[in-house]
N, CA, C and O atoms as CSV, one atom per row, in Angstrom:
chain,resi,resn,atom,element,x,y,z
A,1,MET,N,N,-8.299,25.196,0.410
A,1,MET,CA,C,-7.155,26.077,0.250
A,1,MET,C,C,-7.686,27.460,-0.096
A,1,MET,O,O,-8.577,27.604,-0.934
A,2,SER,N,N,-7.134,28.469,0.553
A,2,SER,CA,C,-7.581,29.829,0.285
A,2,SER,C,C,-7.166,30.261,-1.115
A,2,SER,O,O,-6.208,29.741,-1.686
A,3,THR,N,N,-7.906,31.220,-1.650
A,3,THR,CA,C,-7.601,31.747,-2.986
A,3,THR,C,C,-6.209,32.360,-3.015
A,3,THR,O,O,-5.470,32.180,-3.983
A,4,ARG,N,N,-5.847,33.084,-1.959
A,4,ARG,CA,C,-4.523,33.704,-1.888
A,4,ARG,C,C,-3.428,32.648,-1.874
A,4,ARG,O,O,-2.447,32.755,-2.610
A,5,LYS,N,N,-3.594,31.625,-1.037
A,5,LYS,CA,C,-2.598,30.553,-0.949
A,5,LYS,C,C,-2.484,29.823,-2.286
A,5,LYS,O,O,-1.380,29.479,-2.708
A,6,ALA,N,N,-3.607,29.583,-2.955
A,6,ALA,CA,C,-3.585,28.918,-4.259
A,6,ALA,C,C,-2.845,29.759,-5.286
A,6,ALA,O,O,-2.092,29.221,-6.098
A,7,ALA,N,N,-3.048,31.071,-5.262
A,7,ALA,CA,C,-2.372,31.949,-6.218
A,7,ALA,C,C,-0.865,31.967,-5.984
A,7,ALA,O,O,-0.083,31.924,-6.933
A,8,ILE,N,N,-0.464,32.030,-4.719
A,8,ILE,CA,C,0.965,32.054,-4.387
A,8,ILE,C,C,1.642,30.738,-4.755
A,8,ILE,O,O,2.765,30.736,-5.259
A,9,SER,N,N,0.969,29.630,-4.508
A,9,SER,CA,C,1.578,28.317,-4.746
A,9,SER,C,C,1.535,27.900,-6.216
A,9,SER,O,O,2.226,26.961,-6.613
A,10,GLY,N,N,0.739,28.581,-7.013
A,10,GLY,CA,C,0.605,28.216,-8.422
A,10,GLY,C,C,-0.451,27.164,-8.672
A,10,GLY,O,O,-0.687,26.785,-9.819
A,11,THR,N,N,-1.095,26.680,-7.611
A,11,THR,CA,C,-2.104,25.637,-7.789
A,11,THR,C,C,-3.418,26.164,-8.346
A,11,THR,O,O,-4.296,25.381,-8.706
A,12,SER,N,N,-3.560,27.477,-8.422
A,12,SER,CA,C,-4.792,28.042,-8.988
A,12,SER,C,C,-4.936,27.685,-10.467
A,12,SER,O,O,-6.022,27.819,-11.030
A,13,ARG,N,N,-3.869,27.240,-11.089
A,13,ARG,CA,C,-3.916,26.822,-12.503
A,13,ARG,C,C,-4.500,25.436,-12.693
A,13,ARG,O,O,-4.785,25.037,-13.822
A,14,PHE,N,N,-4.685,24.689,-11.602
A,14,PHE,CA,C,-5.196,23.327,-11.679
A,14,PHE,C,C,-6.703,23.316,-11.485
A,14,PHE,O,O,-7.243,24.140,-10.746
A,15,PRO,N,N,-7.387,22.379,-12.150
A,15,PRO,CA,C,-8.849,22.327,-12.020
A,15,PRO,C,C,-9.329,21.946,-10.628
A,15,PRO,O,O,-10.450,22.287,-10.253
A,16,CYS,N,N,-8.508,21.249,-9.858
A,16,CYS,CA,C,-8.859,20.941,-8.467
A,16,CYS,C,C,-7.585,20.660,-7.691
A,16,CYS,O,O,-6.574,20.227,-8.244
A,17,VAL,N,N,-7.663,20.919,-6.394
A,17,VAL,CA,C,-6.565,20.609,-5.483
A,17,VAL,C,C,-7.196,19.905,-4.291
A,17,VAL,O,O,-8.084,20.447,-3.634
A,18,ILE,N,N,-6.729,18.696,-4.019
A,18,ILE,CA,C,-7.266,17.901,-2.922
A,18,ILE,C,C,-6.182,17.725,-1.869
A,18,ILE,O,O,-5.047,17.370,-2.186
A,19,GLY,N,N,-6.533,17.972,-0.638
A,19,GLY,CA,C,-5.616,17.756,0.473
A,19,GLY,C,C,-6.312,16.970,1.560
A,19,GLY,O,O,-7.492,16.641,1.446
A,20,SER,N,N,-5.575,16.672,2.612
A,20,SER,CA,C,-6.181,15.909,3.697
A,20,SER,C,C,-7.317,16.689,4.348
A,20,SER,O,O,-8.233,16.092,4.914
A,21,ASP,N,N,-7.266,18.023,4.273
A,21,ASP,CA,C,-8.342,18.822,4.844
A,21,ASP,C,C,-9.648,18.652,4.071
A,21,ASP,O,O,-10.723,18.661,4.671
A,22,THR,N,N,-9.571,18.500,2.765
A,22,THR,CA,C,-10.790,18.312,1.971
A,22,THR,C,C,-11.195,16.845,1.876
A,22,THR,O,O,-12.382,16.536,1.779
A,23,ALA,N,N,-10.213,15.936,1.902
A,23,ALA,CA,C,-10.527,14.506,1.789
A,23,ALA,C,C,-10.863,13.880,3.146
A,23,ALA,O,O,-11.471,12.811,3.201
A,24,GLY,N,N,-10.475,14.531,4.223
A,24,GLY,CA,C,-10.782,14.017,5.554
A,24,GLY,C,C,-9.707,13.147,6.168
A,24,GLY,O,O,-9.693,12.950,7.383
A,25,VAL,N,N,-8.807,12.623,5.354
A,25,VAL,CA,C,-7.700,11.792,5.822
A,25,VAL,C,C,-6.492,12.036,4.925
A,25,VAL,O,O,-6.657,12.432,3.771
A,26,PRO,N,N,-5.277,11.806,5.434
A,26,PRO,CA,C,-4.093,11.996,4.602
A,26,PRO,C,C,-3.780,10.771,3.740
A,26,PRO,O,O,-4.305,9.680,3.964
A,27,LYS,N,N,-2.905,10.985,2.743
A,27,LYS,CA,C,-2.361,9.862,1.996
A,27,LYS,C,C,-1.518,9.043,2.964
A,27,LYS,O,O,-0.950,9.632,3.884
A,28,PRO,N,N,-1.404,7.788,2.827
A,28,PRO,CA,C,-1.725,6.936,1.683
A,28,PRO,C,C,-3.161,6.420,1.650
A,28,PRO,O,O,-3.479,5.582,0.806
A,29,ASN,N,N,-4.032,6.884,2.528
A,29,ASN,CA,C,-5.434,6.480,2.467
A,29,ASN,C,C,-5.974,6.767,1.068
A,29,ASN,O,O,-5.573,7.744,0.435
A,30,ALA,N,N,-6.865,5.938,0.595
A,30,ALA,CA,C,-7.408,6.080,-0.754
A,30,ALA,C,C,-8.272,7.324,-0.932
A,30,ALA,O,O,-8.451,7.786,-2.059
A,31,ALA,N,N,-8.808,7.873,0.148
A,31,ALA,CA,C,-9.771,8.980,0.044
A,31,ALA,C,C,-9.257,10.195,-0.733
A,31,ALA,O,O,-9.991,10.693,-1.585
A,32,PRO,N,N,-8.046,10.702,-0.493
A,32,PRO,CA,C,-7.595,11.851,-1.283
A,32,PRO,C,C,-7.485,11.555,-2.782
A,32,PRO,O,O,-7.817,12.400,-3.613
A,33,PHE,N,N,-7.026,10.375,-3.113
A,33,PHE,CA,C,-6.897,9.999,-4.522
A,33,PHE,C,C,-8.274,9.893,-5.180
A,33,PHE,O,O,-8.491,10.404,-6.278
A,34,LEU,N,N,-9.187,9.231,-4.499
A,34,LEU,CA,C,-10.535,9.045,-5.045
A,34,LEU,C,C,-11.309,10.353,-5.084
A,34,LEU,O,O,-12.135,10.554,-5.974
A,35,ALA,N,N,-11.052,11.253,-4.124
A,35,ALA,CA,C,-11.703,12.568,-4.137
A,35,ALA,C,C,-11.252,13.369,-5.360
A,35,ALA,O,O,-12.062,14.048,-5.992
A,36,GLY,N,N,-9.979,13.291,-5.687
A,36,GLY,CA,C,-9.476,13.973,-6.885
A,36,GLY,C,C,-10.103,13.427,-8.149
A,36,GLY,O,O,-10.493,14.186,-9.036
A,37,CYS,N,N,-10.198,12.118,-8.231
A,37,CYS,CA,C,-10.832,11.497,-9.402
A,37,CYS,C,C,-12.295,11.910,-9.510
A,37,CYS,O,O,-12.783,12.215,-10.598
A,38,ALA,N,N,-12.987,11.918,-8.385
A,38,ALA,CA,C,-14.399,12.305,-8.390
A,38,ALA,C,C,-14.567,13.759,-8.803
A,38,ALA,O,O,-15.457,14.092,-9.586
A,39,GLU,N,N,-13.712,14.620,-8.276
A,39,GLU,CA,C,-13.780,16.050,-8.608
A,39,GLU,C,C,-13.560,16.288,-10.102
A,39,GLU,O,O,-14.174,17.173,-10.696
A,40,LEU,N,N,-12.683,15.493,-10.694
A,40,LEU,CA,C,-12.384,15.616,-12.127
A,40,LEU,C,C,-13.292,14.755,-12.999
A,40,LEU,O,O,-13.231,14.815,-14.227
A,41,ASN,N,N,-14.139,13.948,-12.344
A,41,ASN,CA,C,-15.043,13.042,-13.055
A,41,ASN,C,C,-14.263,12.075,-13.955
A,41,ASN,O,O,-14.597,11.874,-15.123
A,42,ILE,N,N,-13.223,11.490,-13.376
A,42,ILE,CA,C,-12.340,10.562,-14.088
A,42,ILE,C,C,-12.273,9.257,-13.295
A,42,ILE,O,O,-12.152,9.283,-12.070
A,43,GLU,N,N,-12.351,8.140,-13.972
A,43,GLU,CA,C,-12.225,6.840,-13.319
A,43,GLU,C,C,-10.798,6.669,-12.780
A,43,GLU,O,O,-9.836,7.020,-13.463
A,44,PRO,N,N,-10.655,6.140,-11.573
A,44,PRO,CA,C,-9.317,5.938,-11.013
A,44,PRO,C,C,-8.379,5.149,-11.938
A,44,PRO,O,O,-7.198,5.479,-12.046
A,45,GLY,N,N,-8.886,4.135,-12.587
A,45,GLY,CA,C,-8.041,3.332,-13.468
A,45,GLY,C,C,-7.552,4.070,-14.702
A,45,GLY,O,O,-6.642,3.604,-15.387
A,46,HIS,N,N,-8.149,5.215,-14.990
A,46,HIS,CA,C,-7.743,6.045,-16.135
A,46,HIS,C,C,-6.943,7.255,-15.683
A,46,HIS,O,O,-6.762,8.210,-16.438
A,47,THR,N,N,-6.465,7.208,-14.447
A,47,THR,CA,C,-5.790,8.349,-13.844
A,47,THR,C,C,-4.350,7.988,-13.518
A,47,THR,O,O,-4.074,6.929,-12.954
A,48,LEU,N,N,-3.442,8.877,-13.877
A,48,LEU,CA,C,-2.026,8.711,-13.556
A,48,LEU,C,C,-1.668,9.680,-12.441
A,48,LEU,O,O,-1.874,10.886,-12.571
A,49,TYR,N,N,-1.136,9.158,-11.354
A,49,TYR,CA,C,-0.693,9.975,-10.228
A,49,TYR,C,C,0.828,9.936,-10.189
A,49,TYR,O,O,1.427,8.862,-10.234
A,50,ILE,N,N,1.444,11.095,-10.106
A,50,ILE,CA,C,2.896,11.188,-10.021
A,50,ILE,C,C,3.232,11.827,-8.681
A,50,ILE,O,O,2.767,12.928,-8.384
A,51,GLY,N,N,4.025,11.154,-7.881
A,51,GLY,CA,C,4.405,11.688,-6.581
A,51,GLY,C,C,5.795,11.251,-6.194
A,51,GLY,O,O,6.369,10.345,-6.799
A,52,ASP,N,N,6.337,11.908,-5.171
A,52,ASP,CA,C,7.732,11.657,-4.821
A,52,ASP,C,C,7.940,10.806,-3.566
A,52,ASP,O,O,9.066,10.669,-3.089
A,53,ASN,N,N,6.871,10.242,-3.039
A,53,ASN,CA,C,7.011,9.384,-1.866
A,53,ASN,C,C,6.552,7.975,-2.227
A,53,ASN,O,O,5.414,7.790,-2.659
A,54,PRO,N,N,7.422,6.976,-2.055
A,54,PRO,CA,C,7.065,5.622,-2.476
A,54,PRO,C,C,5.852,5.034,-1.751
A,54,PRO,O,O,5.125,4.227,-2.331
A,55,ILE,N,N,5.625,5.418,-0.512
A,55,ILE,CA,C,4.484,4.888,0.245
A,55,ILE,C,C,3.258,5.787,0.093
A,55,ILE,O,O,2.226,5.355,-0.419
A,56,ASN,N,N,3.375,7.039,0.540
A,56,ASN,CA,C,2.228,7.950,0.542
A,56,ASN,C,C,1.701,8.252,-0.848
A,56,ASN,O,O,0.488,8.355,-1.033
A,57,ASP,N,N,2.574,8.395,-1.823
A,57,ASP,CA,C,2.149,8.746,-3.176
A,57,ASP,C,C,1.980,7.520,-4.071
A,57,ASP,O,O,0.879,7.232,-4.540
A,58,TYR,N,N,3.070,6.806,-4.303
A,58,TYR,CA,C,3.021,5.694,-5.248
A,58,TYR,C,C,2.101,4.576,-4.766
A,58,TYR,O,O,1.145,4.215,-5.452
A,59,GLN,N,N,2.387,4.030,-3.591
A,59,GLN,CA,C,1.591,2.894,-3.107
A,59,GLN,C,C,0.163,3.317,-2.786
A,59,GLN,O,O,-0.778,2.557,-3.016
A,60,GLY,N,N,0.000,4.519,-2.258
A,60,GLY,CA,C,-1.342,5.020,-1.978
A,60,GLY,C,C,-2.188,5.098,-3.231
A,60,GLY,O,O,-3.355,4.708,-3.226
A,61,ALA,N,N,-1.599,5.605,-4.312
A,61,ALA,CA,C,-2.314,5.699,-5.587
A,61,ALA,C,C,-2.637,4.315,-6.135
A,61,ALA,O,O,-3.758,4.073,-6.582
A,62,ILE,N,N,-1.683,3.420,-6.107
A,62,ILE,CA,C,-1.900,2.053,-6.587
A,62,ILE,C,C,-3.030,1.389,-5.796
A,62,ILE,O,O,-3.924,0.771,-6.373
A,63,ASP,N,N,-2.976,1.523,-4.475
A,63,ASP,CA,C,-4.005,0.909,-3.623
A,63,ASP,C,C,-5.390,1.495,-3.890
A,63,ASP,O,O,-6.398,0.820,-3.682
A,64,ALA,N,N,-5.445,2.752,-4.351
A,64,ALA,CA,C,-6.714,3.403,-4.660
A,64,ALA,C,C,-7.201,3.077,-6.076
A,64,ALA,O,O,-8.284,3.501,-6.478
A,65,GLY,N,N,-6.399,2.326,-6.821
A,65,GLY,CA,C,-6.798,1.918,-8.164
A,65,GLY,C,C,-6.302,2.812,-9.278
A,65,GLY,O,O,-6.715,2.651,-10.426
A,66,LEU,N,N,-5.423,3.752,-8.966
A,66,LEU,CA,C,-4.846,4.629,-9.980
A,66,LEU,C,C,-3.574,4.006,-10.539
A,66,LEU,O,O,-3.025,3.068,-9.961
A,67,GLN,N,N,-3.121,4.521,-11.643
A,67,GLN,CA,C,-1.797,4.211,-12.142
A,67,GLN,C,C,-0.844,5.191,-11.472
A,67,GLN,O,O,-1.252,6.303,-11.136
A,68,ALA,N,N,0.410,4.811,-11.270
A,68,ALA,CA,C,1.310,5.683,-10.527
A,68,ALA,C,C,2.736,5.630,-11.053
A,68,ALA,O,O,3.189,4.629,-11.608
A,69,ILE,N,N,3.418,6.741,-10.858
A,69,ILE,CA,C,4.838,6.869,-11.166
A,69,ILE,C,C,5.500,7.540,-9.974
A,69,ILE,O,O,4.988,8.530,-9.451
A,70,LEU,N,N,6.624,7.012,-9.549
A,70,LEU,CA,C,7.411,7.638,-8.492
A,70,LEU,C,C,8.370,8.634,-9.126
A,70,LEU,O,O,9.146,8.277,-10.011
A,71,LEU,N,N,8.318,9.876,-8.677
A,71,LEU,CA,C,9.271,10.899,-9.108
A,71,LEU,C,C,10.429,10.880,-8.116
A,71,LEU,O,O,10.297,11.355,-6.988
A,72,ASP,N,N,11.552,10.334,-8.539
A,72,ASP,CA,C,12.727,10.137,-7.680
A,72,ASP,C,C,13.868,10.996,-8.209
A,72,ASP,O,O,14.812,10.487,-8.814
A,73,ARG,N,N,13.774,12.296,-7.978
A,73,ARG,CA,C,14.727,13.261,-8.550
A,73,ARG,C,C,16.173,12.973,-8.167
A,73,ARG,O,O,17.071,13.148,-8.990
A,74,ALA,N,N,16.412,12.540,-6.952
A,74,ALA,CA,C,17.776,12.315,-6.480
A,74,ALA,C,C,18.202,10.853,-6.584
A,74,ALA,O,O,19.270,10.490,-6.090
A,75,SER,N,N,17.392,10.012,-7.212
A,75,SER,CA,C,17.679,8.586,-7.355
A,75,SER,C,C,17.990,7.941,-6.004
A,75,SER,O,O,18.956,7.190,-5.873
A,76,LEU,N,N,17.166,8.239,-5.008
A,76,LEU,CA,C,17.361,7.709,-3.662
A,76,LEU,C,C,16.779,6.317,-3.479
A,76,LEU,O,O,17.229,5.562,-2.617
A,77,HIS,N,N,15.790,5.974,-4.278
A,77,HIS,CA,C,15.048,4.721,-4.084
A,77,HIS,C,C,15.531,3.660,-5.075
A,77,HIS,O,O,14.793,3.240,-5.966
A,78,THR,N,N,16.777,3.242,-4.901
A,78,THR,CA,C,17.393,2.310,-5.837
A,78,THR,C,C,16.769,0.918,-5.799
A,78,THR,O,O,16.879,0.161,-6.763
A,79,ASP,N,N,16.114,0.579,-4.691
A,79,ASP,CA,C,15.498,-0.743,-4.583
A,79,ASP,C,C,14.004,-0.717,-4.912
A,79,ASP,O,O,13.306,-1.709,-4.699
A,80,PHE,N,N,13.513,0.403,-5.425
A,80,PHE,CA,C,12.099,0.549,-5.747
A,80,PHE,C,C,11.746,-0.325,-6.945
A,80,PHE,O,O,12.411,-0.263,-7.978
A,81,ALA,N,N,10.699,-1.140,-6.808
A,81,ALA,CA,C,10.344,-2.105,-7.849
A,81,ALA,C,C,9.320,-1.567,-8.851
A,81,ALA,O,O,9.101,-2.181,-9.895
A,82,GLY,N,N,8.691,-0.427,-8.545
A,82,GLY,CA,C,7.675,0.121,-9.435
A,82,GLY,C,C,8.286,0.998,-10.517
A,82,GLY,O,O,9.503,1.032,-10.696
A,83,PHE,N,N,7.423,1.707,-11.236
A,83,PHE,CA,C,7.870,2.597,-12.299
A,83,PHE,C,C,8.283,3.928,-11.694
A,83,PHE,O,O,7.530,4.532,-10.930
A,84,SER,N,N,9.495,4.389,-12.043
A,84,SER,CA,C,9.966,5.668,-11.521
A,84,SER,C,C,10.703,6.440,-12.603
A,84,SER,O,O,11.204,5.870,-13.572
A,85,VAL,N,N,10.754,7.754,-12.411
A,85,VAL,CA,C,11.489,8.652,-13.296
A,85,VAL,C,C,12.283,9.624,-12.429
A,85,VAL,O,O,11.947,9.848,-11.266
A,86,CYS,N,N,13.333,10.197,-13.002
A,86,CYS,CA,C,14.143,11.179,-12.287
A,86,CYS,C,C,13.632,12.603,-12.491
A,86,CYS,O,O,13.870,13.478,-11.659
A,87,ASP,N,N,12.935,12.829,-13.592
A,87,ASP,CA,C,12.352,14.143,-13.836
A,87,ASP,C,C,11.122,13.985,-14.730
A,87,ASP,O,O,10.965,12.984,-15.429
A,88,LEU,N,N,10.274,14.977,-14.690
A,88,LEU,CA,C,9.019,14.881,-15.433
A,88,LEU,C,C,9.219,15.008,-16.944
A,88,LEU,O,O,8.386,14.532,-17.716
A,89,THR,N,N,10.300,15.637,-17.372
A,89,THR,CA,C,10.522,15.761,-18.808
A,89,THR,C,C,10.753,14.405,-19.465
A,89,THR,O,O,10.496,14.243,-20.657
A,90,SER,N,N,11.238,13.429,-18.696
A,90,SER,CA,C,11.463,12.096,-19.260
A,90,SER,C,C,10.161,11.404,-19.625
A,90,SER,O,O,10.167,10.418,-20.363
A,91,LEU,N,N,9.034,11.916,-19.111
A,91,LEU,CA,C,7.735,11.352,-19.478
A,91,LEU,C,C,7.261,11.858,-20.841
A,91,LEU,O,O,6.348,11.286,-21.436
A,92,GLY,N,N,7.884,12.931,-21.333
A,92,GLY,CA,C,7.519,13.460,-22.638
A,92,GLY,C,C,6.153,14.125,-22.674
A,92,GLY,O,O,5.500,14.153,-23.717
A,93,ILE,N,N,5.717,14.663,-21.531
A,93,ILE,CA,C,4.394,15.280,-21.510
A,93,ILE,C,C,4.454,16.766,-21.168
A,93,ILE,O,O,3.444,17.352,-20.779
A,94,GLY,N,N,5.622,17.375,-21.311
A,94,GLY,CA,C,5.750,18.814,-21.202
A,94,GLY,C,C,5.782,19.410,-19.814
A,94,GLY,O,O,5.607,20.621,-19.673
A,95,PHE,N,N,5.997,18.614,-18.785
A,95,PHE,CA,C,6.113,19.168,-17.442
A,95,PHE,C,C,7.574,19.470,-17.140
A,95,PHE,O,O,8.476,18.857,-17.712
A,96,THR,N,N,7.801,20.419,-16.239
A,96,THR,CA,C,9.162,20.697,-15.774
A,96,THR,C,C,9.190,20.712,-14.269
A,96,THR,O,O,10.245,20.929,-13.673
């Protein structure tokens, strides 16, 4: 990601940003999740991934060995069996 694009998107505040361009394949493949863990030097099992897609984000993270939460802002996934939240503030970790 270019420096300009990172600044505009606000991702420049994060220690790393991994995309399919850097990981070589898109989610739900394990590579993007594992690349992020490697970049941060964190074990996948000690990593929480929060995403808004039940397959690409939640299941992809689980399959890669991470812990995961589905962010379901509009409560669209009523039959979802995993852990989900409607907003990040409900996690009590200061995100908005």
